[in-house]
C-alpha positions in Angstrom: 57.0 -18.3 67.9 59.3 -21.2 67.5 58.1 -24.7 68.5 60.1 -26.0 71.9 61.6 -28.7 69.2 62.4 -25.6 66.3 64.2 -23.4 69.0 66.0 -27.0 70.3 67.4 -27.3 66.8 67.6 -23.9 66.0 70.4 -23.1 69.0 72.2 -27.0 68.6 75.7 -26.1 67.4 76.3 -29.8 66.7 76.4 -31.8 63.4 72.9 -33.2 62.4 72.7 -35.1 59.4 71.3 -34.1 56.3 68.6 -37.1 56.0 67.5 -36.7 59.6 66.9 -32.8 58.6 64.7 -33.9 55.8 63.1 -36.1 57.4 61.7 -33.6 59.8 60.9 -31.8 56.7 58.9 -34.5 55.6 57.1 -36.0 58.7 54.8 -32.6 59.5 57.3 -30.0 61.3 57.5 -27.5 58.9 55.1 -27.4 55.4 58.0 -27.2 52.3 57.7 -28.1 48.8 60.7 -29.9 46.7 62.0 -26.8 44.8 63.3 -23.2 45.6 61.0 -21.5 43.2 62.9 -19.9 39.8 61.9 -17.2 37.8 61.0 -16.6 34.4 64.3 -17.1 32.4 63.4 -14.4 29.7 62.4 -11.6 32.3 65.1 -9.0 32.6 64.2 -8.0 35.6 64.1 -11.3 38.2 63.3 -10.7 41.8 63.0 -12.3 44.7 61.3 -11.3 48.3 62.3 -12.9 50.9 62.4 -14.2 54.0 59.8 -12.8 56.2 55.9 -13.9 56.4 54.6 -10.6 58.2 50.7 -11.1 57.3 51.8 -12.9 53.9 53.2 -9.5 52.3 56.0 -11.7 50.4 54.1 -13.0 48.6 51.6 -10.5 47.9 54.9 -7.6 46.8 56.1 -10.9 44.7 52.7 -11.6 42.7 52.4 -7.5 41.9 55.8 -7.4 40.8 55.1 -10.6 38.6 52.1 -9.1 37.0 54.6 -6.5 35.2 55.7 -7.2 31.8 59.4 -7.2 32.2 59.2 -8.7 35.4 59.3 -12.3 37.3 59.3 -12.4 40.8 59.1 -15.3 43.5 58.9 -15.4 47.2 60.2 -17.8 49.8 59.3 -18.1 53.0 62.4 -18.9 55.9 59.8 -19.1 59.2 57.0 -20.6 60.9 53.3 -20.6 59.7 52.2 -17.8 61.8 48.9 -16.4 61.0 47.7 -18.6 58.0 48.7 -16.5 55.1 49.8 -18.2 51.7 53.4 -18.5 51.5 54.9 -19.3 47.9 57.7 -21.0 49.1 57.9 -22.2 52.5 60.8 -23.4 54.9 61.3 -23.7 58.8 64.0 -21.9 60.2 65.4 -24.9 61.8 66.1 -26.3 58.6 67.2 -23.1 57.0 69.7 -22.7 59.5 70.9 -26.3 60.4 71.1 -27.9 56.2 74.3 -26.6 54.6 72.5 -28.4 51.7 69.6 -26.2 51.5 71.6 -23.7 51.8 74.3 -24.3 48.8 71.2 -25.3 47.1 69.7 -21.1 47.6 72.3 -19.6 46.8 73.0 -21.7 43.8 69.1 -20.5 42.4 70.3 -16.7 43.3 73.9 -16.7 41.6 72.1 -18.6 38.6 68.4 -17.4 38.1 68.1 -13.4 39.9 68.5 -10.3 39.6 67.3 -8.6 41.9 66.0 -9.5 46.0 64.2 -7.6 48.1 65.5 -8.3 52.1 62.7 -8.4 54.2 62.3 -7.1 57.9 66.1 -6.9 58.4 66.2 -11.1 58.1 69.7 -12.9 56.9 67.9 -13.3 53.2 70.9 -17.1 53.3 69.2 -17.9 56.4 72.0 -20.0 57.9 74.3 -19.3 55.1 77.6 -17.4 56.5 76.9 -18.6 60.2 73.8 -16.5 59.4 75.6 -13.5 59.2 73.8 -10.7 57.7 76.5 -8.1 56.5 78.8 -11.5 55.2 75.3 -12.3 53.1 74.6 -9.1 52.3 78.7 -8.4 50.9 78.2 -11.9 49.0 74.7 -10.9 47.1 76.8 -8.0 45.6 79.9 -9.7 44.7 77.1 -12.1 42.6 75.8 -8.8 41.5 72.7 -9.1 42.8 70.9 -6.4 43.5 69.9 -5.4 46.9 66.7 -3.2 48.5 65.7 -3.5 52.1 62.5 -3.4 53.2 61.1 -2.6 56.8 57.8 -4.1 58.3 57.5 -2.1 61.7 59.0 -3.6 65.1 62.1 -4.5 63.4 62.9 -0.9 62.8 60.6 1.5 65.0 62.6 3.2 67.7 60.6 2.8 70.8 62.2 6.1 72.5 61.6 7.8 69.8 57.7 7.1 69.5 57.5 7.3 73.2 58.8 11.1 72.6 56.2 11.8 69.8 53.0 9.7 70.2 50.9 10.1 73.2 49.5 6.8 73.8 52.4 5.0 72.6 52.4 1.4 74.8 56.3 1.6 75.2 56.4 3.5 78.0 54.0 0.7 80.0 56.5 -1.2 82.5 54.8 -4.1 82.2 56.2 -4.5 78.9 59.7 -2.8 79.7 61.4 -5.8 78.9 60.1 -5.6 75.3 60.7 -2.5 74.7 64.2 -2.8 76.1 64.7 -5.8 72.9 62.8 -3.6 70.6 65.0 -0.4 70.9 68.4 -2.3 71.1 67.0 -4.1 67.9 65.9 -1.0 66.3 69.3 0.6 66.7 71.2 -2.3 65.0 69.1 -2.4 62.2 68.9 1.2 61.9 72.9 1.0 61.8 72.7 -1.8 58.7 70.5 0.3 56.6 72.9 3.3 56.8 76.2 0.3 56.6 74.8 -0.6 52.9 73.5 2.2 50.6 71.0 0.2 48.6 66.9 1.5 48.4 65.3 1.6 51.7 61.7 0.8 51.7 58.7 0.9 54.4 55.5 -1.3 54.5 53.6 1.4 56.4 54.3 5.2 56.5 55.2 6.0 60.1 58.1 4.2 59.8 59.8 6.8 57.6 60.0 8.6 61.2 62.7 5.8 61.8 63.8 5.4 58.7 64.0 8.8 56.6 65.8 8.0 53.8 63.5 5.1 52.9 60.2 5.5 50.4 56.8 4.3 51.1 55.3 1.3 49.6 52.5 0.0 51.3 50.4 -2.7 52.7 49.5 -5.5 49.8 46.3 -7.2 49.7 43.5 -8.9 47.7 40.6 -7.1 47.7 38.6 -9.3 45.7 39.1 -11.5 48.9 37.2 -8.8 51.3 34.3 -7.3 48.9 31.0 -8.2 50.3 27.5 -7.0 49.2 26.4 -6.6 52.8 26.4 -3.1 53.7 27.0 -1.4 56.9 24.7 0.4 59.3 21.5 -1.6 58.6 21.1 -3.7 61.7 18.8 -2.2 65.0 22.8 -2.3 66.6 25.8 -1.1 65.6 28.4 -3.7 65.7 32.2 -3.4 66.1 34.4 -5.2 65.7 38.5 -5.2 66.8 41.6 -8.3 66.9 43.6 -8.3 69.7 46.4 -9.9 67.7 49.3 -7.3 69.9 47.0 -6.3 73.0 49.7 -4.1 73.9 50.8 -2.2 70.7 46.8 -1.8 69.3 46.0 -0.5 73.1 43.4 -3.1 73.5 43.4 -3.2 77.2 42.2 0.7 77.7 39.6 0.3 74.5 37.9 -2.5 76.2 36.6 -1.2 79.1 35.2 2.2 76.9 33.5 -0.7 74.6 31.8 -2.4 77.6 30.5 0.5 79.1 29.1 1.5 75.7 27.4 -1.6 75.2 25.9 -1.8 78.3 24.1 1.0 77.1 22.1 -1.4 74.5 23.2 0.6 71.1 26.5 -1.1 70.2 27.7 -4.7 70.1 31.8 -4.8 70.7 33.6 -8.5 69.2 36.6 -9.0 70.7 38.3 -11.4 68.4 41.6 -13.4 69.1 43.8 -16.2 67.8 41.8 -16.4 64.6 42.5 -17.8 61.2 43.1 -15.0 58.6 40.5 -17.2 56.1 38.1 -15.7 59.1 38.5 -12.5 58.7 36.3 -11.8 55.7 33.1 -13.1 57.5 33.9 -11.2 60.8 34.1 -7.7 58.9 30.7 -8.3 56.8 29.2 -9.0 59.8 30.3 -5.6 61.3 29.5 -2.0 60.6 32.6 -0.5 62.6 36.5 -1.6 62.6 38.5 -0.8 65.4 42.0 -1.2 64.5 45.0 0.5 67.0 44.8 3.4 69.3 48.5 3.3 70.4 51.1 3.1 67.2 49.8 6.4 65.3 49.8 4.4 61.9 47.4 2.1 60.0 48.1 -1.8 59.4 46.7 -5.1 57.5 43.5 -5.2 60.0 42.6 -1.7 59.0 43.5 -2.2 54.9 41.3 -5.1 55.3 38.2 -2.9 56.7 38.5 -0.5 54.3 38.0 -2.9 51.6 35.1 -4.1 53.2 33.6 -1.0 52.8 33.5 -0.4 56.6 34.2 2.4 58.7 37.6 1.9 60.1 38.3 4.1 62.9 42.1 4.3 64.5 44.7 6.6 65.9 46.6 7.6 62.7 49.4 10.4 63.1 49.4 13.6 61.3 52.3 12.5 60.0 51.2 9.1 58.3 48.2 11.0 56.5 50.3 13.7 55.5 52.8 10.8 53.9 50.0 8.9 52.4 48.9 12.2 50.3 52.5 13.3 49.5 53.0 9.9 48.4 49.9 8.4 46.6 47.7 11.4 46.0 44.7 10.3 48.3 43.1 10.5 51.2 42.9 8.5 54.3 39.7 7.7 54.6 40.2 6.5 58.0 38.4 9.3 60.7 41.1 10.4 63.3 39.7 8.2 66.5 41.7 8.2 70.0 41.3 6.5 72.8 40.3 10.3 74.5 37.5 10.8 72.4 36.3 7.4 70.7 33.3 7.3 72.5 32.1 10.9 70.9 33.3 9.4 67.8 30.8 6.0 68.0 27.9 7.9 69.4 28.2 10.7 66.0 28.0 7.4 63.9 25.0 6.5 66.1 23.4 9.8 65.0 24.7 10.3 61.4 24.7 6.8 59.8 25.0 7.8 56.0 27.4 10.4 56.7 29.3 7.6 57.8 28.3 5.4 55.2 30.1 7.4 53.0 33.2 7.7 54.1 33.2 3.5 54.4 32.2 4.0 50.5 35.6 5.4 49.9 37.7 2.7 51.2 37.4 -0.1 48.3 38.7 2.7 46.2 41.4 4.0 48.5 42.5 0.4 48.8 42.6 -0.6 44.8 44.9 3.0 44.4 47.2 2.2 47.7 47.2 -1.3 48.4 46.0 -3.5 45.8 49.4 -4.3 44.5 49.9 -1.7 41.7 50.9 1.0 43.8 53.8 -1.3 45.3 55.1 -2.7 42.1 55.3 0.8 40.5 57.0 2.0 43.2 59.5 -1.2 43.3 59.9 -0.5 39.6 60.9 2.9 39.6 63.4 3.1 42.5 65.0 -0.2 42.7 64.2 -2.4 39.1 64.8 0.6 36.8 67.2 2.0 38.6 71.0 1.5 37.2 
């Protein structure tokens, strides 16, 4: 979320001198490096991933692409700091929106140095250029001969009305978030129209989004498995330790999960550790100290925290729809090692884990291999190369 100062600046319509904007960037409000990153000039495919910072995925995808022999990839994040993930280059929305100097420089760099651009989350890739008009920006990119593809991350394309019809535990029927649901519905409809308008390759970070964007290809979330590797093994303590990060409590069904877990915790054989407001650097330690990762029980998909739990060799429990499981199998050839768990059967599942720890330990051990094959970057880079870069 933008600070109050940035919301004021972002919404301003008056002229702001460049020297004042540069002072802003130099003195704390945003961490900005001095130059927009350039690709290797000798690479035939020079790719920019921009502008979102959702779980650091833009940088991770660009790093994965950059490891391919014919590709040089960089990332630019036009967003606030968020959850503490790395960003190759970061500039605040306020600065990128108001600074015409910065906008000109970005356009020049793209025109002179890049051949391809991956546009994330239906956000304007050129920030404030052309008045922030997404359509005009895409047209300009095409006019420069730059190939464009879209990556959908989640809420910006997930249609709440469709989700409510297909998912029993969908959060979008909750009257307490009716205003949010209405905003998401309008945004998803608008963004879906943009995807239809521009006949460019489209990718989704999670398989569940293919319901809303059938023409898209599964790209997969990416992480560095080495960050989550641990020598500790699950199920060695007197109690089972189950962790849950309530970053989006409505979308993860945290409020419905919590009383179930507190009831079981009172019996003395399991400990429930709920976290919120943690930094990304804390996650590996949290996972290493846990046996079970409770991800989400409302959306029917699996996200970054589930992937991190799998990479750490933990038992990950989540509600993952049959559509998602089938898509993962078809796209990657791998079975998703997440036992199907819902709000209705989670108590049974946890008691079953307590009674059959060896069997669930084997399931947990399959997690790192699955992550290495599907979510370490190699799979994503291959999908992008075959279906975007190498396409005439």
